[in-house]
C-alpha positions as CSV (number, residue, x, y, z in Angstrom):
1,M,144.8,42.0,18.6
2,S,145.6,39.6,21.3
3,K,149.1,38.7,22.4
4,Q,148.7,35.4,20.7
5,D,149.0,37.2,17.5
6,Y,152.4,38.1,18.2
7,E,155.8,36.3,18.0
8,A,158.9,36.8,20.1
9,I,162.3,36.6,18.4
10,I,165.2,36.0,20.9
11,G,168.9,35.9,20.3
12,L,171.6,35.4,23.0
13,E,175.1,36.5,23.2
14,V,176.9,34.4,25.9
15,H,180.2,35.5,27.4
16,A,182.1,32.7,29.1
17,E,185.3,33.3,30.8
18,L,187.9,30.7,30.0
19,S,189.6,28.6,32.6
20,T,193.1,29.4,31.6
21,K,195.7,30.1,34.2
22,T,196.8,33.3,32.7
23,K,195.1,36.2,30.8
24,I,194.7,36.4,27.1
25,F,197.5,38.8,26.2
26,C,199.8,38.7,29.2
27,S,201.0,36.3,32.0
28,C,198.9,37.7,34.8
29,K,196.8,35.2,36.8
30,T,193.1,34.9,36.2
31,T,192.2,33.8,39.9
32,Y,188.9,35.0,41.0
33,G,188.6,37.1,44.2
34,G,192.1,38.4,44.5
35,R,192.7,41.8,46.2
36,P,191.9,44.7,43.8
37,N,194.6,45.5,41.2
38,T,197.1,42.8,42.5
39,Q,196.8,40.8,39.1
40,V,197.8,43.3,36.7
41,C,200.8,44.3,34.6
42,P,201.7,47.0,32.1
43,V,199.9,45.0,29.2
44,C,196.5,44.5,30.9
45,M,196.8,48.1,32.4
46,A,197.6,49.4,28.8
47,M,200.7,51.2,29.6
48,P,202.3,52.9,26.7
49,G,204.6,50.6,24.7
50,A,203.4,47.5,26.3
51,L,202.5,44.8,23.5
52,P,200.1,41.9,23.7
53,T,201.0,38.3,23.1
54,L,198.1,35.9,22.3
55,N,197.8,33.0,24.8
56,E,197.7,29.8,22.8
57,K,195.6,28.0,25.3
58,V,192.7,30.5,24.7
59,V,192.7,29.5,21.0
60,E,192.6,25.9,21.9
61,Y,189.7,26.3,24.4
62,A,187.7,28.3,21.7
63,V,188.2,25.7,19.2
64,K,187.0,23.1,21.7
65,A,183.9,25.1,22.3
66,G,183.3,25.4,18.6
67,L,183.8,21.7,17.9
68,A,181.6,20.8,20.9
69,T,178.8,23.0,19.3
70,N,179.1,21.7,15.8
71,C,180.9,24.8,14.4
72,T,183.1,25.1,11.5
73,I,186.6,26.1,12.6
74,S,188.3,28.7,10.6
75,Q,191.9,28.1,9.7
76,D,192.4,31.8,8.9
77,S,191.4,34.0,11.8
78,K,192.5,37.5,13.3
79,N,192.0,39.8,16.0
80,D,190.4,43.3,15.8
81,R,190.1,46.4,17.8
82,K,186.7,47.3,18.9
83,N,186.7,50.9,19.9
84,Y,184.7,52.2,22.8
85,F,185.5,54.3,25.9
86,Y,184.4,53.1,29.4
87,P,186.3,53.7,32.6
88,D,187.0,49.9,33.2
89,T,188.5,49.5,29.7
90,P,192.1,50.8,30.1
91,R,193.0,51.0,26.4
92,A,189.6,52.6,25.4
93,Y,189.3,49.6,22.9
94,Q,188.8,45.9,23.3
95,I,190.6,43.3,21.4
96,S,188.0,41.1,19.9
97,Q,187.2,39.5,16.5
98,Y,185.1,41.1,13.9
99,D,184.9,39.6,10.5
100,K,187.1,36.4,10.9
101,P,185.9,34.7,14.1
102,L,187.5,31.4,15.1
103,C,184.2,29.4,15.0
104,E,181.1,29.8,12.8
105,H,177.8,28.2,11.7
106,G,177.2,25.8,14.6
107,Y,174.1,24.6,16.5
108,I,173.0,22.8,19.7
109,E,169.8,21.0,20.1
110,I,167.2,21.6,22.8
111,D,163.6,20.5,23.5
112,G,161.3,23.2,21.9
113,D,158.2,24.3,23.4
114,D,156.2,21.8,21.3
115,G,158.1,19.0,22.7
116,N,160.2,18.1,19.6
117,K,163.9,18.6,19.2
118,K,164.9,22.0,18.1
119,K,168.2,23.2,16.6
120,I,169.4,26.5,17.9
121,R,171.9,27.8,15.4
122,I,175.1,29.5,16.5
123,L,176.3,32.2,14.3
124,R,179.8,32.5,15.6
125,I,182.2,32.0,18.6
126,H,185.1,34.5,18.9
127,I,187.7,35.3,21.4
128,E,188.1,38.6,23.2
129,D,189.3,40.1,26.5
130,D,187.2,41.1,29.5
131,A,186.9,44.4,30.9
132,G,187.8,45.4,34.4
133,K,185.2,46.0,37.2
134,L,183.8,49.2,38.6
135,N,183.1,49.1,42.3
136,H,180.5,51.7,43.3
137,N,180.2,53.3,46.8
138,E,176.6,52.7,47.6
139,F,176.6,55.8,49.7
140,G,177.6,58.1,46.9
141,G,181.3,58.2,47.7
142,G,182.6,57.6,44.2
143,T,183.7,54.7,42.2
144,L,186.9,52.8,42.2
145,V,188.3,50.6,39.3
146,D,189.7,46.9,39.9
147,F,191.6,45.9,36.7
148,N,192.2,42.2,37.9
149,R,189.5,41.1,35.5
150,A,190.8,43.1,32.6
151,G,192.4,40.8,30.1
152,V,190.6,37.7,31.4
153,P,189.9,35.6,28.2
154,L,186.4,35.3,27.0
155,I,184.6,33.5,24.3
156,E,181.5,35.2,23.0
157,I,178.9,32.6,21.6
158,V,176.4,34.4,19.4
159,S,173.2,32.6,18.6
160,E,170.9,33.1,15.6
161,P,167.6,34.5,16.5
162,D,166.1,31.1,16.6
163,I,164.6,31.2,20.2
164,R,160.9,31.9,20.6
165,S,160.2,32.1,24.3
166,A,161.8,32.5,27.8
167,S,161.7,28.8,28.5
168,E,163.5,27.9,25.3
169,A,166.2,30.5,26.1
170,E,166.7,28.9,29.6
171,R,167.0,25.5,28.0
172,Y,169.5,26.6,25.5
173,L,171.6,28.5,28.1
174,K,171.6,25.4,30.4
175,K,172.6,23.1,27.6
176,L,175.3,25.4,26.5
177,K,176.6,25.8,30.0
178,S,176.7,22.0,30.5
179,I,178.7,21.5,27.3
180,L,181.3,24.1,28.4
181,E,181.6,22.4,31.7
182,Y,182.1,19.0,30.1
183,I,184.8,20.1,27.9
184,E,186.4,22.1,30.9
185,V,187.0,25.3,29.0
186,S,185.1,27.4,31.5
187,D,183.9,26.8,35.2
188,C,180.6,28.7,34.2
189,K,180.2,30.0,37.7
190,M,177.3,32.4,37.2
191,Q,177.6,33.9,40.7
192,E,181.2,35.0,39.7
193,G,180.1,36.3,36.4
194,S,182.0,33.7,34.4
195,Y,178.9,32.7,32.5
196,R,176.7,35.6,31.5
197,A,174.4,36.6,28.6
198,D,173.3,39.6,26.7
199,V,169.6,39.1,25.8
200,N,168.2,40.3,22.6
201,V,164.3,40.5,22.3
202,S,161.9,41.8,19.7
203,V,158.3,41.1,18.8
204,H,156.3,41.1,15.6
205,K,153.0,40.2,14.3
206,K,153.0,36.7,12.8
207,G,153.8,37.0,9.0
208,E,155.3,40.4,9.2
209,P,158.9,41.4,9.2
210,F,160.9,41.2,12.5
211,G,160.5,44.1,14.9
212,T,163.1,46.3,16.5
213,R,165.2,44.5,19.1
214,T,166.4,45.6,22.6
215,E,169.4,44.3,24.4
216,S,169.8,43.6,28.2
217,K,173.4,43.3,29.1
218,N,175.5,41.0,31.3
219,M,172.8,38.9,32.8
220,N,174.1,36.1,35.0
221,S,171.0,34.4,36.6
222,F,168.7,31.9,34.7
223,R,165.7,33.2,36.8
224,S,166.4,36.8,35.9
225,I,166.8,36.1,32.3
226,V,163.5,34.3,32.1
227,R,161.8,37.2,34.0
228,E,163.5,39.8,31.8
229,I,162.3,38.1,28.5
230,D,158.8,37.6,29.8
231,Y,158.6,41.2,30.7
232,E,160.1,42.5,27.7
233,I,157.9,40.7,25.4
234,D,154.8,42.0,27.2
235,R,156.2,45.6,27.2
236,Q,157.0,45.7,23.5
237,I,153.6,44.2,22.6
238,D,151.9,46.8,24.8
239,V,154.0,49.6,23.0
240,V,153.0,48.4,19.5
241,E,149.4,47.8,20.5
242,N,149.1,51.4,21.7
243,G,150.5,52.8,18.5
244,G,154.1,53.3,19.8
245,V,157.4,52.4,18.2
246,V,160.0,50.1,20.0
247,T,163.5,51.8,19.9
248,Q,166.8,50.0,19.6
249,D,168.0,50.4,23.2
250,T,170.5,48.9,25.6
251,L,168.5,48.1,28.8
252,R,169.2,47.4,32.3
253,W,167.2,44.8,34.2
254,D,166.2,45.6,37.7
255,D,165.5,42.4,39.6
256,V,163.7,44.1,42.5
257,S,161.1,45.9,40.4
258,G,161.0,43.3,37.8
259,K,161.2,46.0,34.9
260,T,163.8,47.0,32.3
261,F,165.2,50.5,32.0
262,V,166.9,52.3,29.1
263,M,170.7,52.8,29.6
264,R,171.5,54.2,26.2
265,S,170.7,53.7,22.5
266,K,172.0,50.4,21.1
267,E,175.3,50.5,19.2
268,N,175.8,49.1,15.8
269,A,179.0,47.6,14.4
270,D,179.9,50.9,12.7
271,D,180.0,52.7,16.0
272,Y,182.8,50.5,17.1
273,R,185.1,51.4,14.2
274,Y,186.5,47.9,14.0
275,F,189.9,47.5,12.3
276,P,192.6,44.7,12.4
277,E,194.6,44.6,15.7
278,P,198.1,45.7,14.4
279,D,200.0,44.4,17.3
280,L,198.9,40.7,16.9
281,V,199.6,38.4,13.9
282,A,196.8,36.5,12.1
283,I,195.8,33.1,13.7
284,K,196.6,30.2,11.2
285,L,195.4,26.8,12.2
286,S,196.4,23.6,10.5
287,T,194.0,20.6,9.7
288,E,196.2,18.6,12.0
289,Y,195.9,21.1,14.8
290,I,192.1,21.1,14.6
291,E,192.0,17.2,14.5
292,N,194.2,17.0,17.6
293,V,191.8,19.2,19.4
294,K,188.9,17.2,18.3
295,K,190.4,13.9,19.5
296,S,191.0,15.6,23.0
297,L,187.3,16.3,23.5
298,P,185.7,14.2,26.4
299,E,182.3,12.5,26.3
300,L,179.7,15.1,25.7
301,P,176.2,15.2,27.4
302,E,174.3,13.7,24.5
303,S,176.5,10.7,24.6
304,R,176.4,10.3,28.2
305,H,172.5,10.5,28.0
306,E,172.3,7.7,25.5
307,R,174.7,5.6,27.7
308,Y,172.7,6.2,30.8
309,L,169.6,4.9,29.0
310,N,171.3,1.7,27.8
311,E,173.8,0.8,30.5
312,Y,171.8,1.8,33.7
313,N,168.2,1.6,32.3
314,L,167.5,5.1,33.7
315,S,164.4,6.9,32.5
316,E,164.5,9.6,29.8
317,K,163.7,12.2,32.4
318,D,166.3,11.0,35.0
319,A,169.0,10.7,32.4
320,K,168.4,14.2,31.1
321,I,168.6,15.7,34.7
322,L,171.8,13.9,35.5
323,V,173.7,14.9,32.3
324,S,172.5,18.5,32.5
325,S,175.5,19.1,34.9
326,K,178.9,17.7,34.6
327,Y,179.2,17.8,38.4
328,L,175.9,15.8,38.9
329,S,176.9,13.4,36.1
330,N,180.4,12.7,37.6
331,L,178.9,12.3,41.1
332,F,176.4,9.8,39.8
333,E,179.0,7.8,37.9
334,E,181.6,7.7,40.8
335,A,179.1,7.1,43.7
336,G,177.3,4.4,41.4
337,R,180.7,2.7,40.8
338,M,181.6,2.7,44.4
339,S,178.4,1.5,45.8
340,G,177.4,-0.7,42.9
341,N,173.8,0.7,43.0
342,Y,173.4,3.2,40.2
343,K,169.6,3.4,40.5
344,A,169.6,4.3,44.2
345,V,172.4,6.9,43.6
346,S,170.3,8.4,40.7
347,N,167.2,8.6,42.9
348,W,169.1,10.4,45.6
349,I,170.5,12.9,43.3
350,I,167.3,13.6,41.5
351,S,165.3,13.9,44.5
352,D,166.8,14.9,47.8
353,I,170.1,16.5,46.6
354,S,168.4,18.4,43.9
355,R,165.8,19.7,46.4
356,I,168.6,20.7,48.9
357,L,170.5,22.5,46.2
358,N,167.3,24.4,45.3
359,E,166.4,25.2,48.8
360,K,169.9,26.5,49.6
361,E,170.3,28.2,46.0
362,M,173.5,26.3,45.4
363,E,175.1,25.1,42.2
364,P,175.9,21.4,41.7
365,N,179.6,22.3,41.9
366,Q,179.0,23.6,45.4
367,I,178.2,20.2,46.8
368,P,180.3,20.0,49.8
369,F,180.8,16.3,50.1
370,E,182.6,13.7,47.9
371,A,181.1,10.9,45.8
372,K,182.4,8.4,48.4
373,H,180.3,9.7,51.0
374,L,177.2,9.4,48.8
375,A,178.2,6.0,47.9
376,N,178.7,5.0,51.6
377,L,175.3,6.4,52.4
378,V,173.6,4.2,49.8
379,S,175.6,1.2,51.0
380,L,174.4,1.8,54.6
381,I,170.8,1.7,53.5
382,D,171.4,-1.4,51.3
383,K,173.0,-3.1,54.4
384,G,170.2,-2.2,56.7
385,T,172.3,-0.1,59.0
386,I,170.0,2.8,58.6
387,S,166.6,3.4,57.1
388,S,165.8,5.7,54.2
389,K,164.2,8.1,56.6
390,I,167.3,8.3,58.7
391,A,169.4,8.6,55.7
392,K,167.6,11.8,54.6
393,D,168.6,13.4,58.0
394,V,172.2,12.1,57.3
395,L,172.2,13.8,53.9
396,E,171.1,17.1,55.4
397,E,174.0,16.8,57.9
398,M,176.4,16.1,55.1
399,F,175.5,19.4,53.5
400,E,175.9,21.2,56.7
401,N,179.0,19.6,58.1
402,P,180.4,17.3,55.4
403,R,182.0,14.0,56.8
404,E,181.6,10.3,56.6
405,P,178.0,9.0,57.0
406,E,179.2,6.4,59.5
407,E,180.6,9.3,61.7
408,I,177.3,11.2,61.6
409,I,175.2,8.0,62.4
410,K,177.4,7.2,65.5
411,E,177.5,10.9,66.7
412,K,173.7,11.2,66.4
413,G,172.9,7.6,67.5
414,W,170.8,7.0,64.4
415,I,171.8,3.4,63.9
416,Q,168.8,1.3,62.7
417,I,167.0,-1.1,65.0
418,S,167.2,-4.6,63.3
419,D,166.8,-6.8,66.3
420,E,163.7,-8.9,65.7
421,E,162.9,-9.3,69.3
422,E,163.0,-5.7,70.0
423,I,160.9,-4.9,67.0
424,K,158.3,-7.5,68.1
425,K,157.8,-5.6,71.3
426,I,157.2,-2.4,69.4
427,V,154.8,-4.2,66.9
428,Q,152.8,-5.6,69.9
429,E,152.4,-2.3,71.6
430,I,151.3,-0.6,68.3
431,L,148.8,-3.3,67.6
432,E,147.3,-3.2,71.1
433,A,147.0,0.6,70.8
434,N,145.2,0.3,67.4
435,P,142.6,-2.4,67.2
436,Q,140.6,-0.6,64.5
437,S,143.5,-0.6,62.2
438,I,143.7,-4.4,62.7
439,A,140.1,-4.7,61.7
440,D,140.7,-2.4,58.7
441,Y,143.5,-4.5,57.5
442,K,141.5,-7.7,57.8
443,A,138.7,-6.0,55.8
444,G,141.2,-5.4,53.0
445,K,142.3,-1.8,53.6
446,D,145.9,-1.9,52.8
447,R,146.3,1.6,54.0
448,A,145.9,0.4,57.6
449,L,149.3,-1.4,57.3
450,G,151.0,1.8,56.2
451,F,149.5,3.6,59.2
452,L,150.7,1.0,61.6
453,V,154.2,1.0,60.1
454,G,154.2,4.8,60.3
455,Q,153.3,4.7,63.9
456,A,156.1,2.3,64.7
457,M,158.5,4.5,62.7
458,K,157.3,7.5,64.8
459,A,157.8,5.6,68.1
460,T,161.3,4.6,67.1
461,K,162.1,8.0,65.7
462,G,162.7,6.4,62.4
463,K,165.2,3.8,63.5
464,A,163.2,0.7,63.1
465,N,163.9,-1.5,60.1
466,P,160.9,-0.8,57.8
467,Q,161.0,-4.2,56.0
468,M,161.1,-6.0,59.2
469,L,158.2,-3.9,60.5
470,N,156.1,-4.8,57.5
471,K,156.8,-8.5,57.9
472,L,155.9,-8.6,61.6
473,F,152.9,-6.6,61.4
474,I,151.5,-8.9,58.6
475,E,152.4,-12.0,60.7
476,N,150.8,-10.7,63.7
477,M,147.6,-9.6,62.2
478,K,146.7,-12.9,60.5
């Protein structure tokens, strides 16, 4: 059998740290990057007799996430103990939710591999607390535990197994990330672990029952998730084709070798011995409470997408790229409003800014300059103060050392030459040096004009006004 005879079944369990100021069951700070074990107390350290108190903001943020992903919100929910021992879990159990999660039966829409809209169903969204962090000595000198992260509030968003490829998984994760950013319940900083996913993969021959799934834990890179899914699909097909049996294991993805390795046998719900958390009361939500949270939701990506098509006449592709990130979308709106040139701002974000972000492996929220700087850059081009070529250099400098574009231009001596007499001299010099290009242009070869303008731009180090160059070259070749 060929690999085309198999189908992959993928489900994702996304963990997003919530952007509350304090932890889920105590008043300790949730600030990332603090000195180890400086943001802890008897509750999140699980000292005897210390009792948890549920942070109301955590419930509100979870309900927001549920509403934004078309979930039904439960008015009768509770917390449960999920029992397992691990060194960074001080209680030897996690406070989570089992049979009564806050949100159930939602969905988000993505572009399927066939190009059509596809709904990825969401089974549930529940709240729980994060574990601490183990810091391993790479030279074998032992392991230390940092409990600053213990008790940081999480929502776990569990998808149905509706995803069929690594590319669909990536589109789902990016869409979900943008929704959480828009509603401001999580900063989704993958590099800090505040947006990560457990990836479940199985394969089966088309028309037969689903196969046995494996799970790779705590993955926080889109690139790694795509590579892991593709590798695991191929590995499982090879196992089945060679007469083997896929076992239900928890895996570790090694990014260097590009392979998965077995960590342990996969646990089932029974292994966790769930039971209701006795130290916390049930969560009862009124219809009025849910409606008030719903009214507080901001404009979501789908709505912005439609508005960009209608208000700014952007293409479907451009609008989709801009709304994929709240930070890019806000940059577009603010810089467009300040400059009055939304189309130019869109072009800069989608082309050069996105290129630099990719080259530097930066997230949009790490863009170091403000919307006003981009707006000023666009306005300087519109006024003819600098050329588009010089503007690219200015943008690079804004990433390296963010400041006002005018300041960069003066410092570097990049102001555009727009004096007609000065440009006339340059045009004459270029024409005298390139008589063949004049003959080519007169013979109807339009590329000759582009060559001549390019030579003039090269001679002036990109400072000459390109519109003026075009005009004067045409006039002087008649």
